N, C-alpha and C positions, 0 to 999 in steps of 0.2 A: 808497686815499684818502690814505694817508701821502704818496705821491708827489705827488698833486695839491696837498696842503697845502704841500709843499716848493716846488712850482712857483709857487704864489701868492706865496710869500715871495721869489721871484726866485732860488731855489737850483737848480742844475743837477741834473736827474734822474740817478741812478746807472745802472750797467749793468743792474741788475735792475728798476729802476723805469721805464725808457724804454719798453719794449715795451707794458706795460699802459696807459700814458698814450697811446701811439700808437693802440692798439686802441680805447680809449674815444673818442679824437678822431675816429675814422672814423664814429662813430654819434652822438656828442654834441658840441655846439659848445663852444668854448673857454670861453665865459661860464659855462656850466653846470658844466663841470669845475672852474673856479675857485670857483664857489659851493659845490660839494661839498667842495673842499679847505678852504675857510674853515669850513664846518660841522664837518668832521672835526677840524680843529685846536681849535675851541672845545669840541666834545664830548669829545675825547680828554683834554683838560685836566681835565675833570670826571668822566668815567665810564669811561675806558679800563681802569682797574684792575679794574672789575667785569665787563668783557667779554673781556679778553685776559690771557694769562700775563704775569707781572710783567716779564720781560725784553723783551716787546714793548710793554706799556703804559708802561713807564718810558722808552722811547726818545723823546727830544725830536725835534720836527719837523725841526730842523736836522741831525739825524744820518740819513744815507741808509741804506737797506737795499741791500746789495750781494751779488754772487755769492759773495764771500769772507767774508761775515758769519758770525761764530761762532754767532750765535743760530740760524742755519739748520742747523747741524750737530747 
C-alpha cells in the first residue's frame, strides 16, 4: 500500500514497488488502488508505529522501497 500511496502523490514506483502494483491492477481498478493509497497514507501517519517495526513505520511515503533498500537486509 506504500507503493499505492506513492503513486497517488504522482511519484514513480520503484523497482520493488512496480510488480505488486501491476498485479493489483489486474484485479482492482485504478480508482480503488488510489483510494487504498490515500487511506494508507492517512492511517500510516497515525498508526504505523503500532503496526510495523520502526524502520518501516518511519519511512515517509515520498521514500520508495527498492531492491537495494538496507531495511530489507
